[in-house]
N, C-alpha and C positions, 0 to 999 in steps of 0.2 A: 504493500499500500504506500504509494509515493504521494498521495494528496495531502494537503494541510490537515491539520487536527480538525478543524471546523471548516467544513468545504465552503462556507458562505464567506470566509475571511481568508485574505492574502497572508503570506508568510510575514511575521512582524519585523520590522526593519528598524524600531526604536522601542524604548520602554513604555511608552504610551500605547502601543498596539499589543502589548503583552497579554492584558487580560482577555483577549478574544481567543487566544490560543492556549493558555496554560491554567485557565480557571477551571474546567471540568475534568474530574479524575478519570470518568469513564471513557471520555474521548481520549484522552492521554493513554489509558490502558489499551484501547482498541488500536491506537496508532502504533505503539510499541510492539503489540502483539504481531500485527501485520509487518512491521519492519523486521522482526526477528524471524518469523515464521512466514514468509509470503506465500508458501505452498501449504501451509496448515501446520498445526502444532507438531513439532518433533521432540520425542522424550530426551533430555539431555543425557540419560543413563542407558537406555537400551537402543535409542536412535530410532524407535518405531514411529512412523508417521501417521498422523490422525488428522485428516483433512476436515472434519465435521465437527472439531471442537470450537465452540464459541470463545471469544476473548474472556479470559479469567485471570485473576492475579495468582491463584493457587489452582493447581492442576493434578489429578491423580491418573496416572498412565493406565489405560484399560489393558495393556499388554503386559507390563512387568508390576504394575501395582505400585510403583515409586512415586510419592508425592514430589511436585516440582513447582516453580512458579516462573512468571516472566522474568524475574531478576536471577534465577539460578544460573550459577557459572557466568556471571557477568560482573563487573565492577560494582554493581548495585546490590549484589548478593548479600542478604542479611538485613538490609536497610529496612526500616519501620517507616521511613518518610514517605510522604505521598509521591507518586511518580511524577506528577506536574511539577514538583520542586526540583527533581533531577533533570527534566527536560528544560526548565527555566535555567538551571545553572548551566547546562551545555550551551544553550542560546547565549547567555551572558558571557561565557568564556569565549566564544567564537566572536561576539559582537564588539568586545572590548580588547584593545591592545594594551591598555594602560590601566593603572589602578585596579588591577585583578588580584586584589589581596583577600585573603581569608576574611578579615574583618569586612570588607565591602560585601563579600558573598553572604556572610553571616547576617548582614542587615537586609540584603535583598530578599533572602529566604525567610526572614524574620524567625530564625531558630536561635535557640538559647545558648548552644554550645560553639565556642570557637574552634575546638577540637574537631568537631564534626565538620565544619567549613573547611578547615585546613587539610583534612583527610580527603573530603571529596575533590579539592583541587589537586591534590598529589594523585589520586586515582585518575581524574580526567587528564592529566599530564601523561600518566602512563598510557591512557587510551589514545592520546595523540600519537604516542610512538607507534602503536600498533595499527592506526588508521593510515598513518603516512609512511607507509612501508615499501613504497616504489623505488627501486633502485636507480642511481644516476646512470647515464650511458652517454655514448658518443666521445667526445673530447671532454675529459674530467680533469680538473686541477686538484692536486691533493697536497696537504700540508700538515703540520703538527705545531702547536705553540701552548704555552702555559696561560692558564687563566687563573686570576686572583680576585675571588670575591672580596669586596671591601670588608666584610664582616670576618673573614678568616685570615686576612693578612698577619702574619708573612707566609702562611700556607698556600699552595698553589695545586692545581690539577692540570695534568696533561691532556689536551682535547685534540683530536685529529678530525679534519674536516675534507669533504670531497664537495666539489662544486662543478656542475655542468657549465661549459661554455658554449653558448648558442651562437652559431656563426651564420650569415657574416658579421652581425652586429656586435658579437663579442660580449654580449651580456651574460648575466649569471641566470642559470636555470634552476633545476632542482638541486637541493643541497641535502647532505647527512653529515651528522656529526655524532662523535661518541668520546666517552673519556676513555683513556688507556693508562696503564700502570708505568709502563716506559716505552720509549721509541725504540722498538727492535721489530725485526722481520715477522716474527710471529703475530704480535699485535697488529701490525699493518695489514697483514694478509688476512687475518681474521676479520677485521673491519672491511675490507674490500668485499670479502664474500657475500656479506649481507648488503652493503652499500652503494655497489657499483656493479653493473651488469659486464658479464664475462665478454671478451672481444672489444672492450673499451680502450681508448688511448688514455693513458694515464700520464699527466703532466706533472712531474714531481722532483723535489730537490735530488742531487746527486750524492746523497748520504747513504751510508751503509744499509740502514733499516728499509730502504726502498728497492735494493737491488735485486731482490728475489721476485719483484712484482711481474715481471715477464714470464716467470715460470707458473703462475697461476691464471693464465688465460687472458693476460692483458698485454698491450704493446705499452711499454715504458719508454717514455720520453723524458730524458733529462733537462731540468730547468737550467736556465742559464742567467747569468748576472744581468743581462740586459733585458730579461723579461720584467716587466713592470706594468701594472702592479702584480704583487703575488696575491692571487685572488683568495685562496685558502686561509692565508694568515690573517688577511684583512678581514675574512668572514669571522674567524675566531676573535679578533678584535672587536668587531662589531657586536659579537654576542657579549663579550665582556662589559662593554659599554651599556648595552641594553640591560644586562643583569643588575648592574649597579645603578641604573637610572629607573627602570622600570620596577624593579624589586628592591630597590634602595640599598642593596649589597647585603640584605637579610636572607642570605641563602648559605646553608651549610654544605659543605664540599661533597658529604654523602649523599646529598639530594641533586647534585649538579646535573647528572644524566636525564632527570625528569624536566629540568628547565632547558636543556638542550633539545629534548623532544618538542617543548612548546615553540622554541625559537624556529626550528626547522619546520614544523607544522604551519606556523603563521607565514613564512617565507613561501613555502611550496602550496599553501592553499591560496596565496595570491593568483595563481594562474587558473583558479576555478572561477566560474562567471559571476556568482553571486553569494550572498551571505547564507542562503538556503542549501545551496551545495556544500558549502563549509561545514554547516550545521549537520547535513545528512553524513559526511564524511567522518565527523567526529563520532556521531551516534553509531556508526560501523564499528569503531574501535571500542566503545562503551559496551556494546552487546557481544563482541568477540573477545574482550578481555577477562581473564580468570580473576577472580577476588583475590585480594591480598590484605591481610589484617593490618590494623593500625601498627601494632608493634613491630611488623616487618617493614613497614613504610618508613618508621623512624630509626630503624637500626641499619639499613642498608650502608654499605661501606664502600668507598673508593680510596686509593691511596693517595695521601696528601705528602706533597713536598715542600721543603723549606726553601724560601729564595734565599 
């Protein structure tokens, strides 16, 4: 079901239009039900297909007898909050590039717990990484540089970035970024396997860490001192500026990958035609992502390096 929640209203482009979409829980349930199971309910446990089930928040599979719900095996799993609040949070994160703080989300959703708002945002950033999983391809620039969140100085993290170069204009296309423990061949090749399509031409520095790239199904082109600007390094610097401006440096290194997810999602979703398409893309990630408990979200670790 790709129609708006309320068939008589267009997709909301601002907060004044929100009540037309997110005020009716039954309509939100029907919308999510058909988004997740467009061919009819499929049991998350036995995978049996039931085409005749009407939209319902709680479902008992007539094949295996296992109870499940619209939120089972999604990042919404276990949430007692209305589905309308989840859809509103997804819309809000897609529609706003700044001031996307947990405090602002808490205020928007009118919920009492700051921890709930913070956890939802981190889960949605996880979903951004799942939804935005298309690899870079063609001519791709690759680089690595340290990132220093203001809150964590003098600690830093290493970030590797891949950026498509769209010819003949030479503009930046799709980007992918990830934290790595150290600049070495195994880390670079592991990143490339998920971030860049095989057969692409990789434009990268002539450092030892990059010299095995051509053994992994890519054409390795060595960077030259005359090549300016270095797109990947500038991209990482841009992320650091964004991190300290939009999130005011209040990001722990152990959560850095989630913010890289958000940064890449926002860049890449700029190629989509409108806000509704961006909303639908993130919703795909929300419905596809497995649940992650709060304690795991706050304990995720990456290696911090001293400057």
